[in-house]
C-alpha positions in Angstrom: 11.3 -21.4 -22.0 8.3 -22.6 -20.0 9.0 -26.2 -21.2 12.3 -26.1 -19.2 10.5 -25.1 -15.9 9.2 -27.6 -13.3 5.5 -27.5 -13.9 4.3 -28.4 -10.4 6.4 -25.6 -8.9 5.2 -23.2 -11.6 1.6 -24.0 -10.7 2.3 -23.0 -7.1 3.9 -19.7 -8.2 1.0 -19.0 -10.5 -1.5 -19.6 -7.6 0.3 -17.2 -5.3 0.6 -14.6 -8.1 -3.1 -14.7 -9.0 -4.3 -14.6 -5.4 -2.0 -11.7 -4.6 -3.7 -9.7 -7.4 -7.1 -9.8 -5.7 -7.2 -8.1 -2.3 -10.8 -9.4 -1.7 -9.5 -12.9 -2.3 -10.5 -15.7 -4.7 -12.6 -18.8 -4.3 -11.4 -22.3 -5.1 -13.5 -22.2 -8.3 -12.1 -18.7 -9.2 -8.5 -19.9 -9.0 -9.2 -23.1 -10.9 -10.9 -21.2 -13.7 -8.5 -18.3 -14.0 -5.4 -20.6 -14.1 -7.1 -23.4 -15.9 -6.0 -25.9 -13.3 -8.2 -29.0 -12.6 -9.7 -28.8 -9.2 -8.3 -32.2 -8.3 -4.8 -30.8 -9.0 -5.5 -27.5 -7.3 -6.9 -28.8 -4.1 -3.6 -30.2 -2.6 -1.7 -27.1 -3.7 -4.1 -24.8 -1.8 -4.2 -27.2 1.2 -0.4 -27.1 1.5 -0.2 -23.3 1.1 -2.8 -22.8 3.7 -1.3 -25.2 6.2 2.2 -23.7 5.5 0.6 -20.3 6.3 1.4 -18.7 2.9 -2.3 -18.4 2.1 -5.3 -18.0 4.4 -9.0 -18.5 4.0 -11.5 -15.8 5.1 -15.0 -16.4 6.4 -16.4 -16.4 2.9 -14.1 -19.2 1.8 -11.9 -16.9 -0.2 -8.1 -17.5 -0.4 -5.9 -14.5 0.4 -2.2 -14.0 0.7 -0.9 -14.1 4.3 1.3 -11.8 6.3 3.9 -14.6 6.3 4.2 -14.4 2.6 4.5 -10.6 2.8 7.4 -11.0 5.3 9.1 -13.5 3.1 9.0 -11.0 0.2 10.5 -8.3 2.5 13.3 -10.4 3.8 15.8 -10.4 1.0 19.1 -8.4 1.2 18.9 -4.6 1.4 15.2 -4.2 2.1 15.3 -4.5 5.8 18.1 -1.9 5.9 15.9 0.5 4.0 12.8 -0.2 6.2 14.8 0.2 9.4 15.8 3.7 8.2 12.2 4.6 7.3 10.8 3.1 10.5 13.1 5.0 12.7 11.9 8.3 11.2 8.3 7.1 11.5 8.8 6.5 15.2 10.2 10.0 15.6 7.1 11.4 13.9 4.8 9.4 16.2 6.7 10.8 19.2 6.2 14.4 17.8 2.5 14.3 16.8 1.1 11.4 18.7 -0.7 9.8 15.8 -0.4 6.7 13.6 2.3 6.8 10.9 2.4 4.6 7.9 4.5 3.9 4.8 3.5 2.4 1.5 4.3 1.9 -2.2 2.2 1.9 -5.3 1.2 -1.5 -6.9 -0.9 -0.8 -10.0 -3.8 1.3 -8.7 -3.4 0.2 -5.1 -1.3 1.2 -2.1 0.6 -1.7 -0.4 1.2 -0.8 3.2 4.7 -1.9 4.2 5.1 -0.3 7.6 3.0 1.1 10.4 3.9 2.7 13.8 1.0 2.8 16.3 0.3 5.1 19.1 -0.4 4.0 22.7 -4.2 4.4 22.3 -4.3 2.0 19.3 -7.0 3.8 17.3 -8.4 1.3 14.7 -7.9 2.2 11.1 -8.8 0.3 7.9 -5.2 -0.1 6.7 -2.6 -2.5 8.1 0.8 -3.9 7.1 0.6 -6.1 4.0 -2.9 -4.8 3.1 -3.7 -3.0 -0.2 -6.2 -0.1 -0.5 -7.3 1.9 -3.5 -4.8 4.6 -4.2 -7.4 7.1 -5.3 -9.0 7.2 -1.9 -6.0 7.4 0.4 -3.5 10.1 1.3 -0.6 7.7 0.7 -2.1 6.7 -2.6 -2.5 10.3 -3.9 1.1 11.1 -2.8 2.3 8.1 -4.7 0.2 8.9 -7.8 1.8 12.4 -7.9 4.9 10.7 -9.2 3.0 9.7 -12.4 2.1 12.0 -15.3 -1.5 12.7 -16.0 -1.3 10.4 -19.1 0.1 7.6 -17.0 -2.7 8.0 -14.4 -5.3 8.0 -17.2 -3.8 4.7 -18.5 -3.6 3.3 -15.0 -7.3 3.9 -14.5 -8.5 3.0 -18.0 -11.6 0.7 -17.5 -11.6 1.1 -13.7 -15.0 1.9 -12.2 -14.9 4.7 -9.7 -17.2 3.7 -6.9 -17.6 5.7 -3.7 -16.2 4.1 -0.6 -17.5 6.9 1.6 -19.6 9.9 0.7 -16.3 11.9 0.4 -14.6 9.6 -2.1 -14.0 11.1 -5.5 -16.0 9.2 -8.1 -14.4 10.3 -11.4 -11.0 10.5 -13.0 -11.1 14.2 -13.8 -11.5 15.2 -10.1 -8.8 12.7 -9.1 -6.3 14.2 -11.6 -7.2 17.7 -10.5 -6.3 16.8 -6.9 -3.1 15.0 -8.0 -2.0 18.2 -9.8 -2.4 20.0 -6.5 -0.4 17.3 -4.7 2.5 17.9 -7.1 2.3 21.6 -6.6 2.0 21.6 -2.8 4.2 18.5 -2.0 1.6 16.7 0.1 -1.7 14.9 -0.1 -4.8 14.7 2.1 -7.4 12.1 2.7 -10.5 13.8 4.1 -12.6 10.8 5.3 -12.4 9.2 1.8 -11.4 5.7 2.8 -13.0 5.7 6.2 -15.4 8.1 7.8 -14.2 10.0 10.9 -10.5 9.6 9.9 -8.2 12.0 8.2 -4.7 11.7 6.8 -1.8 13.8 5.6 0.8 12.2 3.3 4.1 13.1 1.6 5.9 11.4 -1.3 9.4 10.0 -0.7 11.7 10.3 -3.7 14.9 8.5 -4.7 16.9 10.2 -7.5 14.0 12.5 -8.1 11.4 9.8 -8.6 8.5 9.0 -6.2 9.3 5.6 -4.8 7.2 5.6 -1.6 5.0 7.7 0.6 4.6 8.3 4.3 1.5 9.5 6.1 0.0 10.4 9.5 -3.6 9.3 10.2 -5.8 10.7 13.0 -9.4 10.5 14.1 -11.5 13.6 13.3 -12.4 14.1 17.0 -8.7 15.0 17.5 -8.7 17.6 14.7 -7.7 21.0 15.9 -6.8 24.3 14.3 -3.2 23.8 13.0 -3.3 20.0 13.3 -2.6 19.3 9.6 0.2 22.0 9.6 1.9 20.4 12.6 1.7 17.0 11.0 2.9 18.2 7.7 6.0 19.9 9.3 6.9 16.6 11.0 6.4 14.6 7.8 8.4 16.9 5.6 11.3 17.1 8.2 11.6 13.4 8.5 11.0 12.7 4.8 14.0 14.9 4.1 16.1 12.9 6.5 15.0 9.6 4.9 15.8 10.9 1.4 19.2 12.2 2.4 20.2 8.9 4.1 19.1 6.9 1.1 21.0 9.2 -1.2 24.2 9.0 0.9 24.1 5.2 1.3 23.0 4.7 -2.3 19.9 2.8 -1.3 16.7 2.5 -3.2 13.0 1.9 -2.4 12.1 -0.9 -4.8 9.6 -3.3 -3.2 7.1 -3.4 -6.1 
């Protein structure tokens, strides 16, 4: 079938696909080697994609997918309707608890952040729309992983090296699975300064037809942690999660961005 495809176009698609797989980005030489494309052929492709704002180059000379490419992927029919439903409930959560609210989906062993509603004080956090972070170290990620079986999680992390991002990050699969089992039991996940020190997070899975398709979280700085803070946040998340799930069910919509 590949013989019937337009090879120059296929090269562009392959470049975008390979760069998208590496959150830290890929160098010119990396892309050339991984795709077996001569550098003389690859150079004008990358130049065009950068100038068209579908790729960007960081300070280390690594190519990364851009936010414009992310927006393009979100723009096809149906997805904006789903995201508008989700964002409205996220805005309601921010109004209630006064903290940043985010939504994401699982891509392999990473969380892809699709939506974020800020507060007025604009506290800086490591995640942002279009960014991917390790699922094992985030509240959103653990809520998403709760939709997989233990066997599926083991397969997902086969060969993956568990490195600590902060001193609180779990560094082995056994502990991660143990926590995911608690997430399934309790219906929510926590990130206790695991992806970023001095930040905490509460997250809940969002299900469509009984399957975890997304997750929603609230992140806050530890200096604002008070007795009952997590309980207040969880109440708001669960209330608006239920609204989202009911609307999606009534309108026969799905969360399928992966």
